[in-house]
N, C-alpha and C positions, 0 to 999 in steps of 0.2 A: 504493500500500500504506500509505504514511504517512497519507494522508487518511482511509482506512478506520479506522486505529488512532485517529485523533483523533475521528472520529465515534463509535466504540465507547466511547472514554473519556468523551465528552460524555454519551452515553446512560446509561452506568454511573453517572456523577456525578448525573444527573437522577434515576435510580431510587433511589439512596441518599438523595437529598434528599426525594423523595416519601415514602419509608418513614419517614424522620425526622419530617417534617411530620405525617404521619398519626398517629404515636405521641405527639409532643410539642406540636404546634401544629395541632390538628385544625381550628380555624376557618380557618387559612390553607390547609390541605389541601383543605377543602371549596370554597374560592374558586377554587383552581387547577383542581380537578376540574370545577367548573361552567363555567369559562372554556374548558377543553378540549372539553367537551361542546358548548358553543355554537359553537366553531370547526368541530368535526366535522360538525355538522348545518347549517352554513351560516348560523347566526343571528348570528355575529360575524365581521367581516372583519378579519384581522390587520393591524395597522399597522406592525409591525416584521419584519425578517428578520435572523436571526443568520447571520453569515458568518465563515468562517475565512480570514484574509488570508495571502498568500504569505510575508509577512514573519514569520509565526509567531505571530499573535495573533488573538483574536476581536474583532469589532466588530459594531455593530448599525446597519442601514440602515433609514431611514424610507421606506416604500413610496411615499408621496405626493410627497415633495419630494426624494428621493434624498440626503437629508442623513445624515451619519454621527454616531453618538453620541459617538465619540471623535475620529475623523479622524486619529488617529495610533496608535501602539502602546498598546494598553490595558494591556499589561504594564509599559511604562515609566511610564504614568500612575499605576499602582498603586504603583510604587516611589517616585515623586515624592510621592505622597500620604503614604506612610509616612515619608519624610524630613521632611515638613512638621510632623509631630507631635513636639512637644517636651514637656518636663516643667516648664515655667514655670507660674506661677499667674496668668497673664494671656493673653488671646487665645484665641478659640474655646473658651470655657468658660462654664458657668453657675455662679453662686454661690448657695448655698441658705442664706444666713445674713444677719443684719443686720451690716454692717461698722461696728462701734463701737469707740471707743478708751476704755479705762478705765485711768486712771493709778493708781499705787501707793496714793496716799492715798484715792482714791475706792474702790478695791477693799477697803481696810481698813474704810471707813465702811459698806459694804454688809454687813459681817459682823454688824452689829447691826440691820440692817433686817429687819422681819418678812417671812417667805416670801411672804405674800399681797400685799405692797405693790408689789413690782417683780420682774420675771424675773431681775434681776441679783443679787438677794439670795442666791441659791445658785449663781451662775455667774460673778460678777465676778472672782474670783481666777483662774478658768480662762481667761476672755477676756483678762484682764490679762497672763497668762503667754503667751498666744497672740500678743498685740500685740508682746511683747518678742522672741520667738524664731522666729516664723513669718510675718513680714511678707511679703505677697505680692509686693512689688516687689523684695525683696532675696533671696528664697529660692526653691528649686525643690523638686519632689516626687521622692521616691525611686521611687515606683511609681504608675501610673494604675490604680486598682482597678476603676473603672466607666467605660464609654465609650459614646458615642452616635454612630450613623451616620444622617445624614439623607440618604436616597437610596441606592439600592444600585447603580445602573448594572448592570454584569455581576458586581459583587461582588468583583472581583479586588483592589481596594484594601482591602476588608474583611479578606481573608486576609492581605494584606501588612502591614497595620497590626497585626493580631493577632500576627503573628510577632514584631513589634517590642515590643509593650507587654504581651502576655500578661495582659490584664485578666481579672478574675473575673466580671464581669457586663457584658453588652452589650445595648444597646437599638437595634434596627435598624428604621427606618421607610422605607416606600416606598408612594406613592399610586398608582403605575402598575402594575397587576396583571400586564399582559402583559409589561412589561419585567422585573418580578421573576421571572416564569416563565422567561424566557430566561436569567436569571442562574443558574437551577437546573441548567443544562447546563454551566456554566463554573466555578461556585464551590461547593465542598462545605461547606455550612453546618454539618452535623453535626460536621465536623472541628474547628470552633471550640470544640466542647464536649468534645473528647477529653481535655483536661487539666483538666476540671472546671469550665470556664466555664459560666455560665448565660446563656441567650439569651431575650430578649423581642422578639417580632416584632409590628410594627404594619404590616400590609400591606393596602392598599386599605380602610382603616377609615374609618368616619364619625367625627365629632367626639367623640361620647360614647365610642366604642370606643377612640379614640386616648387620650383623657384617662384612661380606666380603666387602660389598659396603661402609660401614663406613670406613674401613681400606683403601680402594682404594681412597676415598675422602681425607683422611688424608695424604696419600702419594703424592697426586697431589699438587704441589707447597708447599711442607711441610715447607718451610721457613716462610710461613705466618700463621702457626698454633698457634702461641703464644697465641693470644686471638681469639676465634671463636665465633662471635655473632650469635644469632639465634632468630627466631620468632616462637612462639607456638600459633596456632589458638585454641581458647577455645573449639571448637567442637571436637577437637582431644584429645585422652587420652594422658597422660604424660609419659606412660611407655617407649616410645622410647627415651625420653630425658635421662632417667636413663640408658637405654641400650647403648646409645652412650657414656655416661660417663664411663661405664664399659669398652668399647672398648679403650677409652683414657688411662684408668688405666693399660691396658694390652700392651701398646705400648712398643716395644722392647727396645728403648733407656731409658725408665723409669724403666723397670723391670730389665734389664741387661745392665749396662752402658759400654761405650767404654773402660774404664780403665780395667774392668774385662775381656772384650773381648780381649783386647791387651795381657793381662796376659795369657789368655787361648790359644792364638795363638802362643806365643813365648815359653811358658814353655816346650813344647815337646822337643825343642832343648836341654834344660838342661838335660832331661832324656835320650835322645839319646847320649849326650856327656858322660853320666855315664853308657852307655851300657845296658840300660833296653830294654827288648824285646818289639817290636811293633807288635801288632796282626793285621793280614790281615782280615778286615771285609768287603771287597768288594764283597764277594760272599759267598754262603753256604759252610760249611766245607767239603761237599761231603763225609759224614761219615754215614754209616748205623747205627752205634751206636747212633749217635746224632739224627738221624731221626726216630728211632724206640723206643727209651727209653722215659718214661714219665718224664717230667721236672716239678717241682713244684717251682714257683716263689713266694718268700715271701717278701711282701712289709711291710712298717711300718704303714699301716692304722689300724684303730681300730679292724678290723676282725682278725688280727694276734693274739692279746692277747685273744680275745674271743674264739679262736680255738686252743690255745696253747697245750691243752691235746691231741687233735686229731693229731696235727702235730708231737708231740713227739712219739705217738703210731704208726704213719704211715710213719715215716721218711725214713725207709729202703725200701720203695716201689718206691721212686723217686730219681732222681738226683735233689738235692735241690740247688736252686740259690737264695741267700738272699742279700738284700741291706745292706750296712755297718752300717746303723743306728740300726740294730738288733744284732750287735755283742755281746754285753753284755747279752742280753736276751737269745740268742742262747746258750751261755756258761752256763748261770744260769740253763737252762732247759736241758742241755746235748744234744742239737740238733746240730750235726756237719754238716755244709753245704759243698757241693762239690765245690761250686763257690760263691765268694763274689763279689759284684759290688759296684763301687764308682765313683762319678763324681764331687763332690763338690770341688772347687779349692781354698778354704781358710782355714786357721787354726782354724776357729771356728767349724770345723768338728772333730777336734782332740778328744773332749770328748767322741765321739762314740767309739774310740779305747782305750782311756785312762781308761775307766770304766771296761775294760776287766781285770780280775784278773790274768789270766795266758794266755798270747798270744800264747804259744805253742799249745794251744787247736786247733789253726788254721794252724798248720804247714803242714798238709796234705790237705789244701784247696787251690784251685786256686783263685788268685786275678785278676779279670778282671776289671781293673780300667781305667778311662779316662786319657789321657795325661795331662789333666788340674789338676790332683791330685798333691798336694804339696809334696815336697821331705820329709818333716817332717812326713806326713801321711804314705808314702811308707816305711819309715825306720822301722816301727813296724813289717813288714812282711818279710818272706823269699824271697830274691830277685829271686831265681830260680822259684818261684811260681807266680811271677808277670808278667802279660801280659797286656800291655797298648794299648788301641785302640785310634786312633787319633780322637780328638774332633772337634774343629772348624778349624783346619788347617791340610793339608796333606803334610807332609815333606817326608814321605815314599810314593813315587809315586806308584799308582796302589793299595795301601792298603786301600784307601777310608777313609772318615772321618764320624763320627757318633756322633751326639750331640742332646741333649734335655735338658731343664731346670729342669726336674724332673727325679730322678734316677729310680723310678718305671716304668714310661713310657719308659725310655731309655733301661732298662734291658729287658723289654718285647719285644721291637723292635729289640734289638740285637739278642735275641734268635730266633725270627722269621727270621731275616736276615741270621743267621748262620745255618739255616736248621732244627730247632726243629719242629717236626710235631705233637707231643703230649704235649700239654702245659696246665698246671693247675695254676690258679692264686689265691692267697690268701693274703689279706692285701693290695691289690691294690684297695682300696675302692674308692679313689677320692671323698670321702664324709666324713662327721663328725659323731661322735658317736651320735645316736639319743637321748640318755638319758643325756649324760654329756656335749655334744658339743665339745669333744676332737677331734683334727684334726689328731692325730697320736696315736699309741700305747704308753704306758707309758715310754718305754725305749728310745724313740726318744728324743734327747737332747732339741729340740725346739718345742715340742708339746705345744699346747695352747688350752684354753677353749673358744669357741665362744658363743655368745648369741643366743641360739636356739629358743628363743621366737619370734624373728622378722625375717620374711623371705620376706618382701616386704618393699619398701621404697618410701617416698614421694619425690617430686622434690626438696624440701627444705633440705632434709636430706643429711648429708655427707655420702658417701659410701667409703669403703676401699677395696683395692685389696686383702688384707690378711684376713680381719675380717668380711666383710659383708656376711650374710648367705642368700642363695638362694635355690630354689628347682630344682631338675633335675630328670630325669627318673632313677628309681632304678633297681638293678639286681634282687632282690627278691620282692621288694615292688614297687608299682606304682610310688611313688615319694620318694626321700630321700633328706636330707639337705646337702648342700655343701657350699663352699665359691667360690668367683670369682677365686682365685688362684687355688684351687683344681679342679675347673671346667676346667680351662685352661690346667691343667695337663691331665685331662681325654681326652681332645681334642687332645693332643699330642699322647696319647695312641691310639686313634681312627685313627689318621693319620698313625701311625706305622702299624696298621692292613691294611689300604688301600694300603700302599706302599710295604709291605713285606709278607703278608699272602699268602701262596700257597693254591691251591685247595685241596691238600692232608692234610693240617693242621687242626687239631681239637683243639679248645681252649675252656676250661671250666673255667668259672668264679665262684669261690667258695666264693667270698667276699660279705658280706651284705652291699654293697655300691652302687655306680653308675653303670648303665648299660654300657657295652662296646660293640661297634659294632662287629658283626659277632662272638660273643662268646655265649656259651650255659651256662645258669644259672644252677648250680649244687650245692646242699648242700654237704658239706664235708662228711657227713654220707652216701651219696649215691654213693661215688666214689668206683668203683669196680676194684681193681688191686690185683692180687694174687702173682705175681712174686716179690721176694725179691732180693735186690742188695747188693753185698759185697762192703763195702765202700772202702777198700784199693784197690781192683781190679779196681773199677770204677775210683778212683783217678788216677791210673797209665794209664788207657786207655785214660782218658781225657788229661793227661799230654802229651801223645804221639801226640794226635790230635792238641793241642795248640802249641807244639814245631814245628810240621810240618807246621803250618800256621803263623809263626812269624819270625822276624829277629831283630838283635840288632845293625845294622850298616846302614849307608847311602851308596847308590851306587853312581857311578860317575854321573849318570843321576840325582839323587837327589841333588847332590852338584851343578850341573849346574842350576838346578831349583832355588836354593838359590841365585845364582848369578843373575838370571833373575829378582828376586825381587829387588835386589839392583839397577839394571838398571831402573826399574820402579820408584824407589824412586828418582833417579837422575833427571828423567823427571819431576816429581812433584816439586822438588826443583827449577828446571829451570823455571817452570810456576810461582811459587811464587816469585822468584827473579824478573822476568820481570814485574809482576803485582805490586810489591812494589815500582817500580821506576816511576809509572804513577802519574800524577797530575790531580786533579779533581776540577772543578770550582763550581759545585753545588752538593747538596746532591742527586738529581735525577740521575745525571751522575754517581756518586759514587755507588748509589744503583744498577743500571743496570750493571755496570762493575763488581760489587761484585757478582751479579747473574751469570754473565759470568764466573767469576773465579770458583765458585762452580760447574758450569756445566762442565767447562774444567777439573777440578780435577776428577770429577766422570766419565766423558766421555773419559778421556785420555786412549788411547790404552794401554792395558797391557797384558802381557803374562798371560795365564790362571793360572800360578803358583803364580801370585801376587794378585789373586782375594781376598784372605782373608784380605790383607791390605786395598784394596778398600772397603771391607765390614766395616772395622773399621772406615775408614774415613767417609763413608756414615752415620754410626751410630753417629759419632762425630759431623758431620754437622747437623744432626737432633737435637742433644742435644743443640748446641750453636746457631743455626741460628735463633731460635725464639727470643732470647735475642737481637741479633744483629739487626735484621730487625724491631723489636719493637722500638729500639732506633731510627733507620732511619725513622720510620713511626710516630714518636712522633711530634705532631704539635708544641709544645712549645719549641722545640729545637732552641736555638739562636746561632749565630756565627757559621754557618754551616762549614766554612772552618776549623775552629779549631777542630770541632768534626770529620770531615773527616780525618784530619791528625792523630788525636789521635786514632780513631777507626782502621784506616788502619794499624797503627803500632802494635796495640794490636792483631788484627786478624792474621797478618802475623807471629807475635811472637808465638802465641799459636799453630797455625797449624804446623809451623816449629818444635816446640817442640815435638809434637806427632810423626811427620815423622822422626825426627832425632833420637828419642829413638829407633824406629824400625831399622833404618839404623845402628846405633852403635851396637845394639845387634847382628845383622846378621854379621857385619864385624868382631866383636870379636869372634863369634862362628867359622867362617871360618878360622880365624887365629889359633884357638886352635885345630881344627881337622886336 
C-alpha cells in the first residue's frame, strides 16, 4: 500500500511539473514531450531506471553498467549539500566585478577626473567604501539572493538548498535530458517559485541557448550579481561552470564601460560642430553600382598576411574596403583601398596611422569612420573624404546608428546594410594563427601570441576574455582555434548576417579562420572575376554616392531632439533630489528604497531621443550596484544609520556627477551652435 502511495505521489509531482513547464518553460516542455514520444515509439532506449529503495529514498540505476547515481540515501545527500552552502564571499562562487583597491586619496582625486577619462571617475568613492567595509575575506553575506545549480540529479538537493537560502532567482542547468525527466517525478520545481522565486532553466541546451539563458539570468535582479554562489553535483560534468564564467567575462559593463560609452555618445556632437559629414546608414544606398560590383573586405586577421601576394595581384578586380589597422601594410605593398573603416575611439589607435610613411597615399580613398573616432585620428585624412556614421547615438534623426565592438564585424555589417550584394571576405578570421597563435596580422599594433597548446580548461583554472584559447567551427577546417574575445566578434558578424543579408546577397569567405553563417567557403585561388576596375573612376563614383547620402548640419528637428534630452535629465535630477532628502531608520528600508530609486531612474518616461543616456545609466548601475548592494548585504556591518547616511551621500554624488556631465555638455553645445 505504501509503495502505491509513493508511486501516486511521484506521478502527481510529475504532472504538476509538466503543467508548470508547459506554462513557464515551454522549450523544456517540448524537449520532454519529444523524449517521451521517442521512448514510446521505440526510437530511444532509456539509459536510466528510477527506483525507490527500501530505505526510503529514490535512486537512479544505469541500465548498462548497473551503477547507481547516488549509491546511498539521496535524501541524506541533499541534506549534506544544503549544509555545505555557506554565506562566505569565497568558495563556489562567481565574481562579476573587477577586484580593485582604491585608497582614500585616490578616491578624492577621481572627483575631479572627467567622466569620459576613466570608469572610476563616478565610482571611486563607492568602490573605496566597499574596500573598507565589505572585504570578502573578513565579511559574510546576510542573504544569497541569486543561486546556480549545475546539474540536477533527482533535484532533491535543489529543494533542500532552497529551504535553507530562500533565494529570489535560481538558474538550474542540466545537459542530460533523460535524467532531468526522472527528476520531475521526485522534485516539485514549481514549489521553488511558490514564495516568489524566479526560475531559469537550461536543460539539454546547445551552447548558444545556454549563453542566452545565462545572460537572461544575469540581467534578472542584476544588482545582486556581485557574488553568485553555486552548487555543482558531482555526477554532472564541469564544462558548464566554465561556460558560465565565459559569459560573465563577456558582460557589457566589463568589456565596454560606461565612461567609454558616454564618450562615444557625446563625441559626435564635437564632429558635427566642426562640420564633418554624417553618413545616412538607415537604408541601402539604392545604387546599382554598389549592388553589382564585387567588394573585397580586408580585415586584420592572420589570413590577410598569408594572402598578401594574391591581394596585390587581384586588387583591381574589387572595390577594396580595408580596416584602419592595415594602413601601413597596404602602403608597404602598394595596395590602395577604395574605402577605409575605423571605429576605435581612443588615441591608442593612432599608431595605425602614424606608421604610414606618406599619408597622401590615401588621398583618393574614402574614410568611412564611426562618430566615436577621435579628432586626432581624423586630422590625418582629407576632410572632404571623411564620412562619419553614427555609432551609439543618433543626433542626425533618420540617419540611424550602427555600432559593434569589432571593426571587422562592423565593416561587414555596414556593407550589407548599404546594399552590397557581392561580398568577399579576407582577414576576417575571428581565429588565431594555427602555427604561431597570433591573433592578428603583423601590422596590427596590438597583435598578440596566444598559447595554442591549451584549448580546454579545468574548473580551477583562471580563464581570460582576451587570452584563453578555445575551439570553434572552421571555414576550411572542421575546427580552428580562437579566443573568447575573437569568438564574441564572430558572433557579432553572424548577427550582422541575420539582420542585414538580403536574399540576393552572395558572401564568400576566403579566410582560413572561423566559419561565418550563410557564407560560402572559397579559396582565394578559386575566385573567378574577369572585369577590371579603374581606380580613379571608381573613387569618383563612390564619392558621388557618399555625398548624396550624407549631411554636415543639424536640422531644426535634430536640435529639438537635443532639447528633449535635457528635459529628461531635469526629470532624473528631480528624482535624485527628492530621494536625497529621505531619512531611513534601518538598512532594510534603505535597501528597498534604493531599489526603488534605481527602478525609477531606469523606468522614468523618456523621449525616444534620450534612450542613449538611459543606456549609459543602465550600464553605470550594472557597474556600481554590485558594490553597493554587497555593502548593504554585509552581515558584519555595524552602526547601520551611519552607513546609510554615508552611502546615500556617496551614491547621490556619483550618479549626479554622471548626469551633470551629460547635461553640461549638451547645454554648451546648444549655446555654441
